[in-house]
C-alpha positions in Angstrom: -100.3 36.1 73.8 -97.4 36.6 76.0 -94.8 39.5 76.0 -91.6 37.7 76.1 -90.1 34.0 74.7 -87.7 31.9 76.1 -85.9 30.5 73.7 -83.9 27.4 74.0 -80.8 25.9 70.6 -81.3 22.3 71.2 -79.7 21.7 68.0 -76.3 22.3 67.2 -75.9 24.9 64.0 -73.1 23.0 62.7 -73.5 22.5 59.0 -76.8 24.5 58.8 -77.4 27.3 55.9 -74.7 30.0 56.8 -77.8 32.8 57.4 -79.3 30.4 59.7 -76.3 30.0 61.7 -76.1 34.6 61.7 -79.6 34.5 62.9 -78.3 32.1 66.0 -75.9 34.5 66.7 -78.2 37.0 66.6 -80.6 35.9 68.9 -77.6 35.3 71.4 -77.5 32.0 71.1 -74.2 30.9 71.5 -74.0 27.4 73.1 -76.3 24.5 73.4 -79.2 25.1 75.7 -78.7 27.8 76.1 -82.2 30.3 76.9 -82.8 33.2 76.5 -86.2 35.6 76.8 -87.1 37.8 74.0 -89.9 40.7 73.3 -92.6 38.6 71.5 -92.7 40.8 68.3 -93.3 40.1 64.6 -89.1 40.3 63.9 -88.7 37.6 66.6 -91.2 35.6 65.1 -90.1 35.2 61.7 -86.3 35.2 63.6 -87.9 32.3 65.1 -89.9 30.6 62.3 -86.4 31.1 59.6 -85.0 28.4 62.6 -87.5 26.7 64.3 -86.0 23.4 63.7 -83.1 24.5 65.6 -85.4 26.1 69.3 -87.6 25.1 71.6 -89.9 28.3 71.8 -91.9 28.9 75.6 -94.0 31.7 76.4 -93.8 33.6 79.6 
């Protein structure tokens, strides 16, 4: 397992479930195609799993 994950927003959260919008914001993804590096832990994996239809994930 990698120690960091690169998470990129590939689908707009407009029209998404409000809880999913808040999750995207909490991850630091504010604009389309923005990429953030996050630690690879269970909390991060849970956030990604919740909004997996809106993000692309790569192991670093």
